[in-house]
N, C-alpha and C positions, 0 to 999 in steps of 0.2 A: 504494500500500500504506500509506503514512503517513496518508493521509486516512482510510482505513478504521480504522486503529488509533486515531487521534485521535477519530473519531466514536464508536467503541465505548466510550470513556471519558467522553464528553460528557454533559451534562445534557440529557435528552430531553423534547420536547413531542409529544404524540400526539393524533390526532383521536379521535372517539367510537368508531371501530372498532378503535382500537389501532395504527393505522399512524403511523409517525413523520412528523411534519410539520415539525419543526424541532429545532434543537439550540442550546444555549448553551454555548460553550466559550471559556474565557479571555476572557470579556467580549464575545465576538462572537456575534451572533445569526445562525444559519445556517438555510437551508431544508433540505428533505429530501435534496437533492443535495449538501449540504455547502458551497454557495455563501453567502458572507457577505451578509446582507441588512440588517444593522444592528449596533448595538453597545450594550452596557450600560456606563455609567460611573457607579458608585455606583447611585443610583436614577433616573438619567436614561437614556432610550432614544433612540438616534440612528439615523438612516437610514444607508444604505451610503456616503453622501458625508460623514458625520460631523456633520450638522446635527441638533440636538436636535428631536425630533418630539413628545416628551412626557416627563413625569417624575412621580415619586411624592413628595409633600410632605405630611407630617403627616396621613397617611390619605387624602389626596386625589390622584386621578389628574388631571394637568393636561396640556393640549396645549402646543404650542411657544410660544404667546402668553401662557401662564399662566392661561388660563381653565380652571376645573374642569369636567371631563367625566365624572367618576365618583369613587367612594369605595371604599376597601377597608378593612374593619374587622371583626375577629373572624370572618374567613372569609366575610363577606357582601360581595358586589360590588354597588354601587348606581350608577345613572346620575346625571347632574347634578341631577335633580329629587329624588333621594333614594329612588327606587323600586328595590327589589331586582331586579337583572337576572341574578344568578347567585351561585354559592357556590364557595369553594375548600374542598374536603373531603377530607383524607387523600390527597392526590395526584390528586384529580379536580377538573375544572372542570365545574360544573353550571350549567344555565340556571335561570331563575326557577321552573320547574316541577319542578326536581330531577333532570331528565334529564342524564346525562353527555354533555358536548360535547367533552371532551378530558381528557388526563392529563398530569401532569408528574412526572418522576423526577429527584430530586437538584437541583431548581430551587427557589429561594426562592419562596414564594407570591406575593410582590409582583412578582417578575419574571415569573411565569406570568401574572398578571393583566395586566401591561403588554404582554406578548407578545400575549395574546388581544385586548386593546383595540386595539393598533396594527398587528398583522400578520395576525390571523386574520379579523377582520371588516372 
């Protein structure tokens, strides 16, 4: 029962059909079943073992070794080459064609982008 109550108040991430695919709750990244699959610590994302797998730094999405794998600025999500691969738009995550691939509720846009970079694809 506590899990249900906790997840009801959690920040949600949903796929394009609106089904919940994950939660962010007290810095923990959870899958749709409520199992912890990672953590947010400021703008760093960690796997379930606590190892950094990526982070956000001055508009850049970097992997664990510090290589830039993408950019997030003004709602545009770009790959490492600078090509637009998606958008963050009023709680929606869109691909480069503008089709909705997911939703986020109560989640910082940066955290939604990191979730989709590291756990969704």
